[in-house]
N, CA, C and O atoms as a GROMACS GRO file, in nm:
protein
  416
    1MET      N    1  13.506  13.974   2.543
    1MET     CA    2  13.594  13.972   2.578
    1MET      C    3  13.680  14.163   2.651
    1MET      O    4  13.748  14.219   2.736
    2ALA      N    5  13.606  14.175   2.534
    2ALA     CA    6  13.641  14.324   2.509
    2ALA      C    7  13.576  14.409   2.605
    2ALA      O    8  13.641  14.499   2.658
    3TYR      N    9  13.426  14.385   2.641
    3TYR     CA   10  13.435  14.404   2.750
    3TYR      C   11  13.584  14.471   2.889
    3TYR      O   12  13.653  14.567   2.924
    4ALA      N   13  13.528  14.237   2.927
    4ALA     CA   14  13.614  14.233   3.004
    4ALA      C   15  13.804  14.393   3.026
    4ALA      O   16  13.880  14.452   3.102
    5ASN      N   17  13.757  14.364   2.879
    5ASN     CA   18  13.910  14.482   2.930
    5ASN      C   19  13.911  14.583   2.932
    5ASN      O   20  14.013  14.651   2.939
    6ARG      N   21  13.759  14.639   2.925
    6ARG     CA   22  13.747  14.790   2.917
    6ARG      C   23  13.721  14.762   3.088
    6ARG      O   24  13.817  14.795   3.157
    7ALA      N   25  13.626  14.717   3.145
    7ALA     CA   26  13.642  14.685   3.307
    7ALA      C   27  13.817  14.687   3.355
    7ALA      O   28  13.844  14.666   3.473
    8ALA      N   29  13.829  14.690   3.344
    8ALA     CA   30  13.975  14.585   3.301
    8ALA      C   31  14.034  14.826   3.384
    8ALA      O   32  14.064  14.881   3.489
    9ARG      N   33  14.016  14.855   3.256
    9ARG     CA   34  14.095  14.997   3.236
    9ARG      C   35  13.955  15.056   3.312
    9ARG      O   36  13.922  15.128   3.218
   10ALA      N   37  13.900  15.068   3.366
   10ALA     CA   38  13.837  15.082   3.432
   10ALA      C   39  13.865  15.128   3.587
   10ALA      O   40  13.874  15.233   3.650
   11VAL      N   41  13.874  14.940   3.620
   11VAL     CA   42  13.930  14.922   3.755
   11VAL      C   43  14.059  15.014   3.816
   11VAL      O   44  14.086  15.030   3.935
   12VAL      N   45  14.131  15.070   3.698
   12VAL     CA   46  14.280  15.124   3.689
   12VAL      C   47  14.226  15.241   3.726
   12VAL      O   48  14.199  15.292   3.835
   13VAL      N   49  14.218  15.263   3.650
   13VAL     CA   50  14.143  15.462   3.660
   13VAL      C   51  14.051  15.471   3.864
   13VAL      O   52  14.046  15.527   3.973
   14MET      N   53  14.004  15.369   3.780
   14MET     CA   54  13.960  15.352   3.948
   14MET      C   55  14.047  15.371   4.096
   14MET      O   56  13.992  15.393   4.204
   15ALA      N   57  14.204  15.356   4.075
   15ALA     CA   58  14.248  15.287   4.196
   15ALA      C   59  14.349  15.420   4.185
   15ALA      O   60  14.423  15.438   4.281
   16ALA      N   61  14.359  15.547   4.033
   16ALA     CA   62  14.388  15.621   4.044
   16ALA      C   63  14.352  15.718   4.092
   16ALA      O   64  14.401  15.817   4.147
   17GLY      N   65  14.196  15.656   4.052
   17GLY     CA   66  14.141  15.800   4.145
   17GLY      C   67  14.203  15.772   4.355
   17GLY      O   68  14.238  15.842   4.450
   18VAL      N   69  14.181  15.628   4.323
   18VAL     CA   70  14.237  15.613   4.522
   18VAL      C   71  14.413  15.696   4.495
   18VAL      O   72  14.374  15.795   4.433
   19LEU      N   73  14.452  15.700   4.497
   19LEU     CA   74  14.553  15.754   4.505
   19LEU      C   75  14.562  15.903   4.435
   19LEU      O   76  14.678  15.939   4.415
   20VAL      N   77  14.443  16.010   4.386
   20VAL     CA   78  14.465  16.115   4.432
   20VAL      C   79  14.446  16.130   4.514
   20VAL      O   80  14.530  16.190   4.581
   21ILE      N   81  14.303  16.079   4.585
   21ILE     CA   82  14.210  16.139   4.723
   21ILE      C   83  14.351  16.060   4.829
   21ILE      O   84  14.300  16.035   4.938
   22ALA      N   85  14.459  16.030   4.829
   22ALA     CA   86  14.576  15.955   4.942
   22ALA      C   87  14.636  16.078   4.956
   22ALA      O   88  14.653  16.136   5.063
   23ALA      N   89  14.685  16.135   4.789
   23ALA     CA   90  14.684  16.244   4.792
   23ALA      C   91  14.699  16.350   4.839
   23ALA      O   92  14.790  16.419   4.884
   24ALA      N   93  14.550  16.355   4.814
   24ALA     CA   94  14.480  16.551   4.876
   24ALA      C   95  14.507  16.456   5.028
   24ALA      O   96  14.604  16.491   5.096
   25TYR      N   97  14.459  16.388   5.057
   25TYR     CA   98  14.409  16.339   5.266
   25TYR      C   99  14.580  16.376   5.297
   25TYR      O  100  14.583  16.420   5.411
   26ALA      N  101  14.728  16.374   5.236
   26ALA     CA  102  14.839  16.374   5.256
   26ALA      C  103  14.811  16.560   5.274
   26ALA      O  104  14.787  16.617   5.380
   27VAL      N  105  14.823  16.616   5.150
   27VAL     CA  106  14.819  16.756   5.166
   27VAL      C  107  14.768  16.833   5.257
   27VAL      O  108  14.835  16.929   5.294
   28GLY      N  109  14.631  16.805   5.316
   28GLY     CA  110  14.534  16.804   5.434
   28GLY      C  111  14.581  16.802   5.524
   28GLY      O  112  14.588  16.891   5.608
   29ARG      N  113  14.640  16.667   5.525
   29ARG     CA  114  14.702  16.644   5.715
   29ARG      C  115  14.854  16.683   5.763
   29ARG      O  116  14.902  16.640   5.868
   30ALA      N  117  14.932  16.779   5.665
   30ALA     CA  118  15.026  16.846   5.601
   30ALA      C  119  14.946  17.006   5.719
   30ALA      O  120  15.001  17.072   5.807
   31GLY      N  121  14.875  17.009   5.690
   31GLY     CA  122  14.816  17.210   5.780
   31GLY      C  123  14.821  17.265   5.590
   31GLY      O  124  14.842  17.386   5.602
   32THR      N  125  14.818  17.257   5.545
   32THR     CA  126  14.811  17.295   5.422
   32THR      C  127  14.748  17.463   5.453
   32THR      O  128  14.753  17.433   5.572
   33THR      N  129  14.698  17.597   5.454
   33THR     CA  130  14.594  17.610   5.381
   33THR      C  131  14.603  17.751   5.285
   33THR      O  132  14.713  17.802   5.262
   34GLY      N  133  14.512  17.793   5.248
   34GLY     CA  134  14.454  17.895   5.112
   34GLY      C  135  14.428  17.824   5.078
   34GLY      O  136  14.338  17.746   5.111
   35ALA      N  137  14.564  17.827   4.923
   35ALA     CA  138  14.603  17.766   4.809
   35ALA      C  139  14.590  17.567   4.810
   35ALA      O  140  14.533  17.481   4.742
   36GLY      N  141  14.660  17.571   4.902
   36GLY     CA  142  14.691  17.493   4.826
   36GLY      C  143  14.603  17.321   4.958
   36GLY      O  144  14.641  17.204   4.949
   37HIS      N  145  14.501  17.369   5.050
   37HIS     CA  146  14.359  17.321   5.107
   37HIS      C  147  14.298  17.379   5.015
   37HIS      O  148  14.208  17.431   5.081
   38GLU      N  149  14.276  17.414   4.894
   38GLU     CA  150  14.163  17.441   4.766
   38GLU      C  151  14.271  17.364   4.719
   38GLU      O  152  14.231  17.259   4.769
   39ALA      N  153  14.418  17.318   4.641
   39ALA     CA  154  14.399  17.239   4.578
   39ALA      C  155  14.306  17.088   4.612
   39ALA      O  156  14.211  17.035   4.555
   40ALA      N  157  14.395  17.052   4.742
   40ALA     CA  158  14.323  16.918   4.804
   40ALA      C  159  14.260  16.882   4.831
   40ALA      O  160  14.243  16.763   4.857
   41VAL      N  161  14.177  16.984   4.840
   41VAL     CA  162  14.019  17.012   4.844
   41VAL      C  163  13.927  16.901   4.688
   41VAL      O  164  13.854  16.802   4.684
   42ALA      N  165  13.999  17.010   4.570
   42ALA     CA  166  14.042  16.966   4.466
   42ALA      C  167  14.053  16.816   4.391
   42ALA      O  168  13.988  16.740   4.318
   43GLY      N  169  14.166  16.825   4.451
   43GLY     CA  170  14.264  16.647   4.457
   43GLY      C  171  14.048  16.561   4.476
   43GLY      O  172  13.976  16.504   4.394
   44TYR      N  173  14.031  16.596   4.612
   44TYR     CA  174  13.940  16.469   4.713
   44TYR      C  175  13.871  16.459   4.576
   44TYR      O  176  13.886  16.364   4.499
   45TRP      N  177  13.801  16.557   4.557
   45TRP     CA  178  13.673  16.506   4.414
   45TRP      C  179  13.668  16.514   4.321
   45TRP      O  180  13.557  16.512   4.267
   46LEU      N  181  13.839  16.531   4.212
   46LEU     CA  182  13.835  16.485   4.107
   46LEU      C  183  13.836  16.342   4.169
   46LEU      O  184  13.742  16.266   4.149
   47GLY      N  185  13.953  16.305   4.250
   47GLY     CA  186  13.937  16.128   4.298
   47GLY      C  187  13.841  16.035   4.353
   47GLY      O  188  13.846  15.912   4.360
   48GLU      N  189  13.737  16.129   4.396
   48GLU     CA  190  13.604  16.090   4.362
   48GLU      C  191  13.520  16.065   4.229
   48GLU      O  192  13.437  15.975   4.220
   49ALA      N  193  13.554  16.170   4.111
   49ALA     CA  194  13.518  16.163   3.991
   49ALA      C  195  13.595  16.000   3.948
   49ALA      O  196  13.508  15.914   3.932
   50LEU      N  197  13.680  15.969   3.937
   50LEU     CA  198  13.759  15.901   3.848
   50LEU      C  199  13.707  15.751   3.927
   50LEU      O  200  13.705  15.642   3.870
   51ILE      N  201  13.666  15.777   4.076
   51ILE     CA  202  13.562  15.612   4.141
   51ILE      C  203  13.474  15.557   4.063
   51ILE      O  204  13.462  15.442   4.022
   52PHE      N  205  13.402  15.669   4.044
   52PHE     CA  206  13.281  15.634   3.992
   52PHE      C  207  13.241  15.665   3.862
   52PHE      O  208  13.148  15.602   3.812
   53ALA      N  209  13.319  15.783   3.780
   53ALA     CA  210  13.313  15.793   3.643
   53ALA      C  211  13.294  15.641   3.536
   53ALA      O  212  13.216  15.627   3.442
   54PRO      N  213  13.385  15.552   3.586
   54PRO     CA  214  13.479  15.442   3.475
   54PRO      C  215  13.285  15.382   3.507
   54PRO      O  216  13.198  15.409   3.424
   55PRO      N  217  13.252  15.296   3.647
   55PRO     CA  218  13.180  15.211   3.592
   55PRO      C  219  13.086  15.319   3.576
   55PRO      O  220  13.156  15.419   3.560
   56THR      N  221  12.989  15.346   3.572
   56THR     CA  222  12.894  15.419   3.581
   56THR      C  223  12.914  15.505   3.353
   56THR      O  224  12.812  15.531   3.289
   57ALA      N  225  13.029  15.521   3.303
   57ALA     CA  226  12.971  15.515   3.141
   57ALA      C  227  12.985  15.356   3.093
   57ALA      O  228  12.980  15.335   2.972
   58LEU      N  229  13.008  15.208   3.213
   58LEU     CA  230  13.023  15.117   3.201
   58LEU      C  231  12.899  15.016   3.170
   58LEU      O  232  12.875  14.909   3.113
   59VAL      N  233  12.846  15.101   3.232
   59VAL     CA  234  12.729  15.079   3.306
   59VAL      C  235  12.584  15.120   3.241
   59VAL      O  236  12.472  15.068   3.236
   60LEU      N  237  12.667  15.279   3.181
   60LEU     CA  238  12.526  15.279   3.095
   60LEU      C  239  12.565  15.315   2.957
   60LEU      O  240  12.521  15.422   2.915
   61SER      N  241  12.649  15.236   2.869
   61SER     CA  242  12.780  15.202   2.764
   61SER      C  243  12.636  15.128   2.670
   61SER      O  244  12.531  15.160   2.726
   62ALA      N  245  12.623  15.073   2.592
   62ALA     CA  246  12.541  14.979   2.483
   62ALA      C  247  12.591  14.875   2.495
   62ALA      O  248  12.523  14.775   2.474
   63ALA      N  249  12.696  14.866   2.524
   63ALA     CA  250  12.776  14.696   2.544
   63ALA      C  251  12.674  14.618   2.678
   63ALA      O  252  12.602  14.668   2.764
   64GLU      N  253  12.702  14.509   2.651
   64GLU     CA  254  12.636  14.372   2.793
   64GLU      C  255  12.742  14.389   2.849
   64GLU      O  256  12.855  14.370   2.804
   65PRO      N  257  12.701  14.437   2.988
   65PRO     CA  258  12.806  14.322   3.040
   65PRO      C  259  12.800  14.154   3.129
   65PRO      O  260  12.750  14.108   3.232
   66GLY      N  261  12.882  14.111   3.020
   66GLY     CA  262  12.972  14.006   3.120
   66GLY      C  263  12.978  13.996   3.306
   66GLY      O  264  13.036  14.061   3.393
   67GLU      N  265  12.850  13.840   3.303
   67GLU     CA  266  12.811  13.815   3.461
   67GLU      C  267  12.944  13.855   3.574
   67GLU      O  268  12.947  13.918   3.680
   68ARG      N  269  13.042  13.788   3.498
   68ARG     CA  270  13.167  13.819   3.570
   68ARG      C  271  13.225  14.013   3.569
   68ARG      O  272  13.230  14.115   3.638
   69SER      N  273  13.242  13.984   3.496
   69SER     CA  274  13.312  14.187   3.483
   69SER      C  275  13.221  14.248   3.506
   69SER      O  276  13.262  14.364   3.506
   70ALA      N  277  13.099  14.249   3.531
   70ALA     CA  278  13.032  14.318   3.626
   70ALA      C  279  13.076  14.287   3.747
   70ALA      O  280  13.117  14.390   3.802
   71ALA      N  281  13.090  14.174   3.827
   71ALA     CA  282  13.086  14.143   3.916
   71ALA      C  283  13.228  14.198   3.988
   71ALA      O  284  13.243  14.262   4.092
   72TRP      N  285  13.310  14.154   3.908
   72TRP     CA  286  13.410  14.203   3.862
   72TRP      C  287  13.418  14.376   4.005
   72TRP      O  288  13.434  14.403   4.124
   73LEU      N  289  13.386  14.447   3.845
   73LEU     CA  290  13.332  14.631   3.855
   73LEU      C  291  13.318  14.616   4.013
   73LEU      O  292  13.400  14.631   4.103
   74ALA      N  293  13.179  14.581   4.015
   74ALA     CA  294  13.104  14.595   4.182
   74ALA      C  295  13.256  14.562   4.344
   74ALA      O  296  13.280  14.590   4.461
   75VAL      N  297  13.298  14.502   4.251
   75VAL     CA  298  13.357  14.448   4.375
   75VAL      C  299  13.475  14.531   4.373
   75VAL      O  300  13.554  14.504   4.464
   76ALA      N  301  13.522  14.652   4.272
   76ALA     CA  302  13.601  14.738   4.221
   76ALA      C  303  13.610  14.812   4.283
   76ALA      O  304  13.716  14.859   4.323
   77LEU      N  305  13.419  14.872   4.332
   77LEU     CA  306  13.349  15.001   4.332
   77LEU      C  307  13.354  14.998   4.484
   77LEU      O  308  13.403  15.093   4.545
   78ALA      N  309  13.296  14.871   4.560
   78ALA     CA  310  13.328  14.902   4.711
   78ALA      C  311  13.484  14.868   4.730
   78ALA      O  312  13.553  14.970   4.722
   79MET      N  313  13.515  14.816   4.739
   79MET     CA  314  13.637  14.798   4.715
   79MET      C  315  13.768  14.944   4.729
   79MET      O  316  13.865  14.970   4.800
   80ALA      N  317  13.681  15.018   4.596
   80ALA     CA  318  13.817  15.186   4.618
   80ALA      C  319  13.755  15.301   4.707
   80ALA      O  320  13.805  15.402   4.756
   81THR      N  321  13.543  15.215   4.711
   81THR     CA  322  13.517  15.338   4.819
   81THR      C  323  13.568  15.343   4.971
   81THR      O  324  13.611  15.440   5.034
   82TYR      N  325  13.546  15.192   5.015
   82TYR     CA  326  13.639  15.099   5.136
   82TYR      C  327  13.774  15.177   5.167
   82TYR      O  328  13.792  15.211   5.283
   83LEU      N  329  13.856  15.203   5.085
   83LEU     CA  330  14.012  15.243   5.065
   83LEU      C  331  13.994  15.378   5.104
   83LEU      O  332  14.036  15.418   5.212
   84VAL      N  333  13.908  15.485   4.986
   84VAL     CA  334  13.896  15.616   5.127
   84VAL      C  335  13.892  15.673   5.215
   84VAL      O  336  13.960  15.764   5.262
   85LYS      N  337  13.730  15.572   5.271
   85LYS     CA  338  13.757  15.579   5.359
   85LYS      C  339  13.805  15.564   5.497
   85LYS      O  340  13.761  15.604   5.605
   86TYR      N  341  13.990  15.435   5.436
   86TYR     CA  342  14.003  15.376   5.550
   86TYR      C  343  14.159  15.503   5.454
   86TYR      O  344  14.278  15.482   5.479
   87LEU      N  345  14.135  15.564   5.401
   87LEU     CA  346  14.304  15.653   5.465
   87LEU      C  347  14.243  15.720   5.487
   87LEU      O  348  14.293  15.820   5.435
   88TYR      N  349  14.129  15.757   5.546
   88TYR     CA  350  14.090  15.895   5.630
   88TYR      C  351  14.131  15.873   5.724
   88TYR      O  352  14.201  15.960   5.774
   89SER      N  353  14.112  15.754   5.795
   89SER     CA  354  14.139  15.716   5.920
   89SER      C  355  14.236  15.610   5.917
   89SER      O  356  14.238  15.582   6.037
   90PRO      N  357  14.343  15.508   5.847
   90PRO     CA  358  14.404  15.407   5.877
   90PRO      C  359  14.439  15.371   6.013
   90PRO      O  360  14.479  15.255   6.019
   91VAL      N  361  14.437  15.440   6.134
   91VAL     CA  362  14.387  15.424   6.300
   91VAL      C  363  14.298  15.320   6.444
   91VAL      O  364  14.299  15.232   6.530
   92ALA      N  365  14.220  15.444   6.358
   92ALA     CA  366  14.091  15.450   6.419
   92ALA      C  367  13.929  15.455   6.332
   92ALA      O  368  13.913  15.493   6.216
   93PHE      N  369  13.851  15.420   6.400
   93PHE     CA  370  13.711  15.424   6.263
   93PHE      C  371  13.672  15.500   6.301
   93PHE      O  372  13.634  15.516   6.417
   94GLU      N  373  13.665  15.615   6.154
   94GLU     CA  374  13.633  15.749   6.207
   94GLU      C  375  13.584  15.780   6.051
   94GLU      O  376  13.632  15.717   5.957
   95PHE      N  377  13.452  15.916   6.026
   95PHE     CA  378  13.377  15.863   5.936
   95PHE      C  379  13.529  16.084   5.936
   95PHE      O  380  13.610  16.141   6.009
   96PRO      N  381  13.457  16.100   5.792
   96PRO     CA  382  13.491  16.236   5.803
   96PRO      C  383  13.374  16.318   5.908
   96PRO      O  384  13.298  16.248   5.977
   97THR      N  385  13.368  16.448   5.913
   97THR     CA  386  13.255  16.533   5.993
   97THR      C  387  13.256  16.692   5.871
   97THR      O  388  13.338  16.709   5.780
   98SER      N  389  13.174  16.759   5.897
   98SER     CA  390  13.162  16.816   5.871
   98SER      C  391  13.206  16.930   5.964
   98SER      O  392  13.179  16.947   6.083
   99SER      N  393  13.293  17.021   5.862
   99SER     CA  394  13.282  17.160   5.956
   99SER      C  395  13.239  17.282   5.970
   99SER      O  396  13.264  17.393   6.018
  100CYS      N  397  13.145  17.201   5.897
  100CYS     CA  398  13.047  17.317   5.950
  100CYS      C  399  12.962  17.342   6.063
  100CYS      O  400  12.927  17.444   6.122
  101THR      N  401  12.931  17.191   6.079
  101THR     CA  402  12.804  17.159   6.210
  101THR      C  403  12.940  17.188   6.316
  101THR      O  404  12.907  17.214   6.432
  102GLY      N  405  13.039  17.187   6.295
  102GLY     CA  406  13.064  17.247   6.444
  102GLY      C  407  13.140  17.086   6.510
  102GLY      O  408  13.240  17.094   6.581
  103ALA      N  409  13.091  16.975   6.482
  103ALA     CA  410  13.139  16.838   6.499
  103ALA      C  411  13.308  16.804   6.477
  103ALA      O  412  13.386  16.813   6.383
  104ARG      N  413  13.316  16.755   6.637
  104ARG     CA  414  13.462  16.695   6.604
  104ARG      C  415  13.507  16.577   6.659
  104ARG      O  416  13.620  16.535   6.630
   0.00000   0.00000   0.00000
């Protein structure tokens, strides 16, 4: 049961990561430049760390996960990564493009 509680806390932290990324996307859509843009980029990477760190920490911890908790954690990770993609472009099926390649 203790692992289930830790898994639930991990899912809450992952949800917070998605929220941070959504805020970073909003700042980016506002067209900020300079320090605002840099803060949005930093917010995005902070959100990604919040999404991937909790499941990684639980998997690498000494405690054995139960099948149910591990399954829910896998579903939560998949859902969080999908939400990051969806929040990037909610009305069209698009993926971020690299500004270095000039593709848009």
